[in-house]
C-alpha positions in Angstrom: 9.4 33.5 -16.2 7.7 30.1 -14.9 4.8 31.2 -16.7 6.8 32.2 -19.6 8.2 29.2 -19.9 4.9 27.2 -19.4 3.1 29.4 -22.6 6.4 28.1 -24.7 6.0 24.3 -23.4 2.6 24.5 -24.9 3.8 25.2 -28.7 6.6 22.5 -28.2 5.8 18.8 -30.2 6.5 17.0 -27.3 3.8 18.8 -25.2 1.0 16.2 -25.5 3.4 13.4 -24.6 4.2 15.1 -21.6 1.0 15.9 -20.5 -0.1 12.1 -20.8 2.4 10.8 -19.0 2.5 13.3 -15.9 -1.3 12.1 -15.8 -0.4 8.2 -15.6 1.8 8.9 -13.3 -0.3 11.1 -10.8 -3.5 9.0 -11.9 -1.9 5.6 -10.5 -0.3 7.4 -7.3 -2.9 9.2 -6.2 -6.1 8.4 -8.0 -8.1 9.6 -11.0 -10.9 12.0 -8.6 -7.9 13.0 -6.3 -5.9 14.4 -9.5 -7.3 17.8 -10.8 -6.5 19.5 -14.1 -4.2 22.1 -12.6 -1.9 19.5 -10.1 -1.6 17.6 -14.1 -0.5 21.2 -15.4 2.0 21.4 -12.8 3.3 17.7 -13.2 3.7 18.2 -16.8 5.2 21.9 -17.2 2.5 23.2 -18.8 -0.3 25.4 -18.6 -4.4 24.8 -18.2 -4.4 26.1 -22.0 -2.6 23.1 -23.2 -4.3 20.8 -21.5 -7.7 21.8 -23.1 -5.9 23.0 -26.1 -5.0 18.9 -26.8 -7.3 16.4 -24.9 -10.4 19.2 -24.0 -11.2 17.4 -20.5 -9.6 15.5 -17.9 -11.7 12.0 -19.1 -10.4 12.8 -22.7 -6.9 13.0 -21.2 -7.5 9.4 -19.2 -8.7 7.9 -23.0 -6.0 9.2 -24.2 -3.7 7.2 -21.9 -5.9 4.0 -22.6 -5.5 4.5 -26.3 -1.2 4.7 -25.7 -1.3 1.9 -24.0 -3.8 -0.2 -25.4 -3.3 0.0 -29.2 0.0 -1.1 -29.8 -0.6 -4.5 -27.2 -3.3 -5.0 -29.1 -1.9 -4.5 -32.6 1.1 -6.9 -31.3 -1.4 -9.9 -29.9 -3.4 -9.7 -33.6 0.1 -9.8 -35.3 1.0 -12.7 -33.5 -2.6 -14.0 -33.6 -2.0 -14.2 -37.5 1.5 -15.9 -37.3 0.1 -18.6 -35.3 0.4 -21.9 -37.8 0.9 -25.5 -37.1 4.4 -26.0 -38.6 7.6 -28.7 -37.6 9.5 -27.3 -34.6 6.8 -25.1 -33.3 4.6 -25.4 -30.3 1.0 -26.6 -30.7 -1.4 -24.2 -31.8 -2.9 -23.4 -28.5 0.1 -22.4 -26.8 0.6 -20.1 -29.5 -2.3 -18.4 -29.1 -2.0 -18.3 -25.4 1.5 -17.0 -25.7 0.1 -14.3 -28.8 -2.6 -12.7 -25.7 0.1 -12.8 -22.9 3.0 -11.7 -24.1 2.4 -8.0 -25.6 0.5 -7.2 -22.2 3.7 -9.2 -20.4 6.8 -7.5 -22.5 6.6 -3.9 -23.3 10.2 -3.4 -24.5 12.1 -0.5 -23.0 8.7 0.5 -20.9 8.2 -2.3 -18.0 7.4 0.5 -15.1 4.8 2.2 -17.5 3.2 -1.1 -18.1 3.2 -1.6 -14.3 2.2 2.2 -13.7 -1.2 1.6 -16.4 -1.8 -1.5 -14.6 -2.5 0.2 -11.4 -3.7 2.9 -13.1 -6.7 0.4 -13.9 -7.0 -1.1 -10.6 -7.4 2.3 -8.9 -9.9 3.2 -11.4 -11.9 -0.3 -11.3 -11.6 0.9 -7.5 -13.3 4.7 -8.0 -15.5 4.5 -11.1 -16.7 1.5 -11.9 -19.2 2.5 -14.6 -16.2 4.4 -16.3 -13.7 1.2 -15.8 -15.9 -1.0 -17.8 -16.4 1.4 -20.4 -12.7 1.8 -21.2 -11.8 -2.3 -20.8 -14.9 -2.6 -23.0 -14.0 -0.1 -25.5 -10.3 -1.0 -25.9 -10.1 -4.8 -25.0 -13.2 -6.6 -26.2 -13.1 -6.3 -29.8 -9.5 -8.3 -29.5 -10.6 -10.5 -26.8 -13.8 -11.6 -28.9 -11.2 -12.2 -31.7 -9.3 -14.5 -29.6 -11.8 -16.3 -27.8 -13.3 -17.2 -31.5 -9.8 -18.9 -32.2 -9.7 -20.9 -28.9 -13.5 -22.4 -30.1 -12.0 -23.2 -32.9 -9.2 -25.1 -31.5 -11.7 -26.2 -28.5 -14.6 -28.1 -30.2 -15.3 -30.3 -27.4 -15.8 -27.2 -25.1 -19.0 -25.3 -24.8 -19.0 -21.6 -25.2 -20.1 -21.6 -21.6 -17.0 -23.6 -20.8 -14.3 -21.5 -23.1 -15.6 -17.6 -21.6 -15.4 -19.6 -17.9 -11.2 -20.8 -18.8 -11.0 -17.5 -20.5 -12.0 -15.2 -17.0 -9.4 -17.7 -15.3 -6.9 -16.6 -17.4 -7.7 -13.1 -17.6 -7.6 -13.3 -13.8 -3.9 -14.5 -13.6 -2.7 -12.5 -16.0 -4.1 -9.1 -14.4 -2.8 -10.7 -10.8 0.1 -11.1 -12.5 0.8 -7.4 -13.3 -0.7 -5.6 -10.9 0.4 -7.4 -7.6 3.3 -9.7 -8.5 4.9 -9.5 -4.5 2.5 -10.9 -2.5 4.1 -14.7 -3.9 7.7 -13.3 -3.9 6.9 -12.7 0.2 5.1 -16.1 0.5 8.1 -17.3 -2.0 10.8 -15.8 0.1 12.0 -14.0 -2.7 12.1 -17.5 -5.3 9.6 -16.8 -7.2 9.0 -13.1 -8.6 6.5 -12.2 -11.3 8.1 -9.3 -12.4 10.5 -11.4 -14.9 8.2 -11.4 -17.3 10.1 -14.3 -19.8 9.9 -16.7 -17.1 5.8 -15.7 -15.7 5.2 -16.1 -19.6 6.8 -20.2 -19.3 4.6 -20.9 -16.5 1.6 -19.2 -17.4 1.5 -21.2 -20.8 1.7 -24.6 -20.2 -0.5 -24.0 -17.1 -3.3 -22.5 -19.3 -2.7 -24.9 -22.0 -3.5 -27.8 -19.8 -6.7 -25.8 -18.6 -8.0 -25.2 -21.5 -7.2 -28.7 -22.3 -8.7 -30.2 -19.5 -12.3 -32.1 -19.4 -15.2 -30.1 -19.2 -16.3 -28.9 -15.9 -19.7 -30.3 -15.5 -18.5 -33.6 -17.3 -15.9 -33.6 -14.5 -18.1 -33.5 -11.6 -20.3 -35.7 -12.9 -17.6 -38.3 -13.0 -16.8 -37.2 -9.3 -20.1 -37.3 -8.0 -21.0 -41.0 -9.8 
């Protein structure tokens, strides 16, 4: 009976989504290397033929997870970036651009738990397989990140390209840590600060990095301090 139910499930239009959801959960909790295709079949309630039919391999299933999570996020980022403009009553352009980059990755309407699960998966994968992790991050994020870097260079011509890259690097670090390890500052602040509140995180991140990007070039500041 169980096998019969599994075979029937393979023809269900929702089967690919169920497989992706089970794999994402298991990869995040147990590690990409530790999870077998067979264990995913049990978690998703399908037979092994369904996974091979819809995805072909475990790595292709991992890539389907990245596509599911990254494509909507990147689309939202680019849509918000296209709407950025100088106008009365709107924040300055730099703040708008930073929010366009940060908001879609911090706020996933109706699926914040899934967002954090995906971040755990990324952290696990970066630890287990650096080359695969870099390849996926490059394929799914680099084009959009370069679009935002280009916009930042337009807005901040006083910064060298190198300087802009460094500041964007620190933005990435704060953004990633806010999503992947929010509990530490909650403990240190004795509960007064909770980065899982995405709107509050944005309220602090956007002005903080706006000020950071507007700061004088680091080399000039160091030279001034030493002089």
